[in-house]
ZASENU-337873 format. One line per 10 residues: number of its first residue (from 1); for each residue x, y, z of N, C-alpha, C, O. Coordinates in steps of 0.05 Angstrom, whole numbers. Example, Ala and Ser with C-alpha at 12.3 -4.5 7.8 and 13.67 -1.06 7.14 Angstrom:
1) 264,-114,156,246,-90,156,264,-66,156,285,-66,169; 257,-45,142,273,-21,143,258,1,157,268,23,161 $
***
This chain:
1) 540,-253,141,515,-258,128,515,-286,117,532,-294,101; 496,-302,127,496,-330,118,484,-332,90,474,-312,80; 484,-355,78,475,-359,50,447,-352,45,441,-339,25; 429,-359,63,400,-353,58,395,-323,58,379,-313,43; 409,-309,76,405,-280,76,418,-266,52,408,-246,42; 439,-277,42,453,-266,19,434,-267,-5,432,-248,-20; 421,-289,-10,403,-292,-33,379,-273,-30,370,-262,-50; 369,-270,-6,346,-251,-2,355,-223,-8,341,-207,-20; 379,-216,2,390,-189,-3,394,-184,-32,388,-162,-42; 406,-203,-46,410,-200,-75,384,-198,-90,382,-182,-109 $
11) 364,-213,-82,338,-211,-95,326,-183,-92,315,-172,-111; 327,-173,-67,316,-146,-62,332,-125,-78,320,-107,-89; 358,-128,-78,375,-109,-93,368,-110,-123,367,-89,-136; 365,-134,-134,358,-136,-162,330,-124,-168,327,-111,-188; 311,-129,-150,284,-117,-154,285,-87,-154,271,-74,-170; 300,-75,-136,302,-46,-135,315,-36,-160,307,-16,-171; 336,-49,-169,350,-41,-194,332,-42,-218,331,-24,-234; 317,-65,-220,298,-68,-242,276,-47,-242,270,-35,-263; 265,-41,-219,244,-21,-217,254,7,-224,240,23,-237; 279,13,-216,291,39,-223,295,41,-253,290,62,-264 $
21) 305,20,-265,309,22,-294,283,24,-310,283,34,-333; 261,15,-299,236,17,-313,225,45,-313,212,53,-332; 231,61,-292,220,88,-291,240,109,-300,232,132,-306; 265,103,-301,285,122,-309,296,115,-337,297,91,-342; 303,132,-354,299,161,-353,271,168,-359,256,155,-374; 263,190,-347,236,200,-352,234,209,-381,252,221,-392; 211,202,-393,208,209,-422,189,232,-424,167,232,-413; 198,252,-439,180,275,-445,159,267,-465,166,256,-486; 134,272,-459,113,266,-478,95,291,-480,92,306,-461; 84,295,-503,66,317,-507,40,311,-493,28,290,-497 $
31) 31,329,-476,8,324,-459,-18,322,-476,-35,306,-470; -20,338,-497,-44,338,-514,-45,311,-528,-67,300,-530; -23,301,-538,-23,275,-552,-30,252,-533,-44,234,-540; -19,254,-508,-25,234,-488,-55,235,-481,-67,214,-477; -66,259,-478,-94,262,-472,-111,250,-495,-131,236,-490; -103,255,-520,-118,244,-543,-117,213,-543,-136,201,-550; -94,202,-537,-91,173,-537,-107,160,-514,-118,138,-518; -107,172,-491,-120,161,-468,-150,164,-467,-164,146,-459; -160,187,-477,-188,193,-475,-204,181,-499,-213,195,-516; -206,154,-499,-219,141,-521,-242,123,-512,-250,105,-527 $
41) -253,127,-488,-275,110,-479,-301,116,-494,-313,97,-504; -309,141,-496,-333,149,-510,-327,173,-528,-336,195,-522; -312,169,-550,-305,192,-566,-329,204,-580,-347,189,-589; -330,230,-580,-352,244,-594,-341,270,-605,-317,275,-604; -359,287,-615,-350,312,-628,-338,331,-607,-319,346,-614; -348,331,-583,-337,349,-562,-308,342,-557,-292,360,-553; -301,316,-556,-273,308,-551,-256,317,-575,-234,326,-570; -266,313,-599,-250,322,-622,-246,352,-622,-225,362,-630; -266,367,-613,-264,396,-611,-243,404,-590,-227,422,-594; -243,390,-567,-224,396,-546,-196,391,-555,-178,408,-552 $
51) -191,368,-568,-164,362,-577,-156,381,-599,-133,390,-600; -174,387,-618,-167,406,-639,-160,434,-629,-141,446,-638; -176,443,-609,-170,470,-597,-144,469,-583,-129,489,-584; -138,448,-568,-113,446,-554,-89,446,-573,-68,458,-568; -92,432,-596,-70,432,-616,-66,459,-628,-44,467,-634; -88,474,-632,-86,501,-643,-71,519,-623,-54,535,-631; -78,516,-597,-64,532,-577,-34,525,-575,-18,542,-570; -28,499,-579,0,490,-579,16,504,-601,39,512,-598; 3,505,-625,17,518,-648,19,548,-644,39,560,-653; -1,560,-632,-1,589,-628,20,598,-608,32,619,-610 $
61) 24,582,-587,43,589,-566,70,577,-572,73,552,-573; 89,594,-577,116,584,-584,135,584,-560,159,580,-563; 123,587,-536,140,587,-512,148,558,-506,144,540,-522; 160,555,-482,168,528,-473,144,510,-472,126,515,-456; 144,489,-489,120,472,-491,114,457,-466,90,451,-461; 134,449,-450,128,433,-427,113,449,-405,97,438,-391; 118,475,-403,105,491,-382,78,501,-391,61,505,-374; 73,505,-417,48,516,-426,28,495,-436,5,502,-440; 37,471,-439,20,450,-450,-4,444,-432,-26,441,-442; 0,443,-406,-22,438,-388,-42,461,-389,-67,456,-389 $
71) -33,486,-390,-51,509,-391,-67,509,-417,-91,515,-417; -54,501,-439,-68,499,-465,-90,479,-463,-113,483,-473; -84,455,-452,-104,434,-450,-127,443,-432,-151,437,-438; -121,455,-410,-141,465,-391,-159,486,-404,-183,486,-400; -147,503,-419,-163,524,-434,-181,511,-455,-204,519,-458; -171,491,-469,-187,477,-489,-210,462,-477,-232,461,-489; -206,450,-454,-228,435,-440,-249,454,-431,-273,448,-434; -242,477,-420,-261,497,-411,-280,485,-390,-270,475,-370; -306,487,-394,-325,477,-375,-336,449,-383,-355,440,-371; -325,437,-403,-334,410,-411,-328,389,-390,-307,391,-376 $
81) -345,370,-387,-341,348,-368,-326,326,-383,-337,313,-401; -301,321,-375,-285,301,-389,-284,274,-376,-270,256,-385; -299,270,-354,-299,245,-340,-309,222,-357,-301,199,-353; -327,228,-375,-339,206,-391,-320,195,-412,-326,174,-423; -297,208,-416,-278,198,-436,-257,179,-424,-243,166,-439; -256,177,-398,-236,161,-385,-249,138,-369,-270,142,-357; -237,114,-369,-248,92,-354,-244,96,-324,-224,108,-316; -262,85,-309,-259,86,-280,-257,58,-270,-269,39,-282; -244,54,-248,-241,27,-237,-255,25,-210,-247,8,-193; -274,41,-206,-290,40,-181,-319,45,-187,-326,56,-208 $
91) -336,37,-168,-365,41,-172,-372,66,-158,-367,70,-134; -385,84,-173,-394,110,-162,-419,105,-145,-439,94,-156; -420,112,-120,-443,107,-103,-468,122,-115,-466,144,-124; -490,108,-114,-515,121,-122,-522,115,-151,-545,120,-159; -504,105,-167,-510,99,-195,-521,71,-197,-515,53,-180; -538,66,-216,-549,39,-220,-527,20,-227,-507,28,-240; -530,-4,-218,-509,-24,-223,-489,-26,-201,-472,-44,-201; -490,-8,-182,-472,-9,-160,-480,-30,-140,-503,-40,-141; -463,-37,-122,-470,-57,-102,-489,-45,-81,-486,-21,-74; -508,-61,-72,-526,-50,-51,-512,-46,-25,-490,-58,-21 $
101) -522,-30,-7,-509,-26,18,-509,-52,34,-527,-69,30; -490,-57,51,-489,-82,66,-512,-84,85,-521,-64,96; -522,-108,90,-544,-111,109,-535,-106,137,-511,-107,143; -553,-100,156,-545,-96,183,-534,-122,195,-540,-144,186; -518,-119,215,-505,-141,228,-526,-160,240,-544,-150,254; -524,-186,234,-545,-204,243,-546,-208,274,-568,-214,285; -524,-204,287,-524,-208,316,-518,-181,330,-496,-171,327; -538,-170,343,-533,-145,357,-513,-149,380,-509,-171,389; -502,-127,389,-483,-128,411,-497,-138,436,-520,-131,440; -484,-153,453,-497,-162,478,-504,-139,496,-492,-117,495 $
111) -524,-144,512,-534,-123,530,-512,-114,548,-498,-130,561; -509,-88,550,-489,-77,568,-461,-74,556,-443,-62,568; -458,-84,531,-432,-80,518,-429,-52,509,-448,-40,500; -405,-41,510,-401,-13,501,-405,-11,471,-397,-28,456; -418,10,463,-423,15,435,-401,34,425,-388,47,441; -398,37,399,-377,56,389,-381,84,399,-362,99,402; -406,93,403,-411,120,412,-407,123,442,-405,146,452; -406,101,457,-403,101,486,-374,105,493,-357,91,483; -369,124,510,-342,127,520,-342,124,550,-362,132,564; -322,112,561,-321,108,589,-309,133,602,-291,146,592 $
121) -320,139,625,-310,162,640,-284,153,654,-282,131,664; -265,171,656,-240,164,670,-246,161,700,-263,175,711; -232,142,712,-235,138,740,-224,161,756,-203,172,748; -237,169,777,-225,191,793,-200,181,807,-197,158,813; -181,199,810,-156,191,823,-161,181,852,-178,192,866; -145,162,859,-148,151,886,-132,169,905,-107,167,907; -146,186,919,-133,205,937,-122,192,962,-103,202,974; -134,169,970,-125,156,995,-96,145,991,-80,147,1009; -90,135,968,-63,125,963,-42,147,964,-21,144,976; -49,170,952,-30,193,951,-24,202,980,-1,208,986 $
131) -45,203,996,-41,212,1024,-23,193,1039,-7,202,1055; -25,167,1034,-8,148,1048,21,151,1039,39,148,1055; 25,156,1013,52,159,1002,65,184,1013,89,184,1020; 50,205,1016,62,231,1025,69,230,1055,86,245,1063; 57,213,1070,62,212,1099,84,193,1106,91,191,1130 $
***
């Protein structure tokens, strides 16, 4: 391994080691507390009720907290729409403020050019060649 490859290899090895140390060890966090910290875009009474109900369910259930925490939060949410509490990083189509649809292509395809919906038929096999080979 020459010198330039050695430095590249060491850099990749260091990057993998650094990334692994960033995610390991996994940290246990209370799901209800994480939900409460994250859902702060449009806090209102409904969010406070959801978090309060989830905390009550956490206290009532003395089983393994990691396995029942998600169920408690899901029960507390019920039929409420929680999308408004979390930020989105994409534009939902159809809502005002979204980008307009792109204009049609200014140059149409030349006459006779295949279109995306056009498929070519396969050529029939050349039977004359086969007969010459067989004889």
